[in-house]
N, C-alpha and C positions, 0 to 999 in steps of 0.2 A: 443305462439311460432308459427312462420310461418313454414310450412313444407319446409324443405330444399331439393331442387331438385338436380340434378347432377351439376348444375351451382352455382357459388357464388350468394348470394342474395344481391341485391343493392336497397336501398331506394333512389328514385329520388326526391330530394328536388326541390322546385318550381323554384329556379334560373336556374336550368338546362333547364327546359321546356321554361322558358322565353328567355334564350340565344338561344335556338334552334329555336324559332319561331319569334324572333324579326327581324325588318329591320336591314340590315347590318349597323354597327356603323361606324362613321368616326373616332372615337377614336381607335388608333392602338391596344392598349391593349385589349379593349373590343372586337374589331373585331377579334383579335387572339383567344380570349376565345370563341367567337361564332363559329369560324372555328373548333377549337378543339372539341367543344361540338357536332357539326354536324358529325365530323369524329367518335367520340365515339358512337354517336347514331346509326350510320350505323352498328357498331359492337356490338350493345346492346344484340344481341341474344346469346352472350356468357354468359349472366347473366340472373338470374331470377329477374325481376324488380318488385318492389312494390311501392306504394304511400300511402298517408293517406287522410282522409277526409279533413285535413288542406290544403294539396296540391291542392285538388279540389277547395276549397274555395278561396285560394289565386290565383290560375290559372284562375278562373272564374271572377276575379275582373278586373277593369280598362276598357280600350278601348274594346268595344264589339267585334270588328273585331279580335283583337289579343287574346282576351279571348277565342273566338271560336277556334282559331288555337291551343292555349295551351291545351284546353280541348280535342280537337281532337287528339293531340299528345299522350295523356295519356289514351285515351278511353279504350284500351284493357288491361291496367295494373291493377292488383288486388289492391283493396283499403282496407287499414287497418283502423279500427275504433279507436277513442281516448277514451279508457276506463279509469276507475278511477285510476288504477295502473299507467297508463301513465300520467294522470293529476297530480297525487301526486308527481311523480318523477320530472316532469317539474316544478312544484311549488318549489320544493326543490332546483333545479338548479338555480332558480331565487332568491328565498328568502334567501338562505344560500350561494349563490355564486356557481359557478364563473360567471354566466351570469348576466348582468344588468337587472334592473326591467323592462325596455322597450323591453326585448328580450324573452317574454313568448312564442311567436310563434316559435322562434329558439329552445327554450328549449323543446317544444312539438315535433319538428322534431327529436331531439336527443332521447327524452324519448320513442317515439313510436318504434324507432329502438332498443333501449336497452331492453324494456319490451317484444319485440317480437323476440329477438335473431337475428336481421338482421346483416349481416356481414359488409356491407359498407353503409355509408351515403354519397351520391354524391351531391356536392354543389359547387357553386361559391361564397357563402357567406363567405368571409374571415374575416369579422368583428367579428362574433360570433361563427362560426362553423368551417371552415377550417383555424383555427388560432392556431398556435403551442402553444402559451402561455395559451390560454383558453382551448384548446383541452386536454392538459395533466391534468388540474384541473378537467375537466368534467370526464375524465377517472377515476381519483381518487375517485370522488363522487360516480360514478356508481359502482366501485369495492367495496367501503365501504358498499353499500347496497346489495352486493352479486350478482351484474350483471356483465356480460362481455360487455364492451362498443363496439360499432361499430368502424370500421376504418373510420374516417371522412376525406374525400379527394375530390380533384377536378378531372375532367376527365383527366387532364394531368397525374395525379398520378395513375389512374386506367386504365392503358393501357394494361398490361400483367398480367394474373393471372394463 
């Protein structure tokens, strides 16, 4: 369990850091998400942020210039390890549903939040994380194992607490 400070605790998933540091997109929806992300990031001090080892690995991949920007953005954020309890829950979310077999990394993001009692999982991954259909089934699985699931949301949804 992560010590909860006076602020809500938010797990920053890799897509947030990617949108924050990417070149401005020509796609209007993506550009809008980038702008919302930058605005949310400016107010991030209202929250206690955490990331995981997985976020560091994902953020450090790809183009070296942008990898450096992503890693710099998360430099001062506490890093949670991926322990056996986290790995076990992630495997269950994939092996017994609701996540597809190719979404183990997404399951790990969820599982680290669940096993550490993180209140919010912030993401732009709407395929497997901020997806209303999948999210409700993830919550059911977590509760069945005795956990309280995080609120999985986008920066647009986490504007006022």
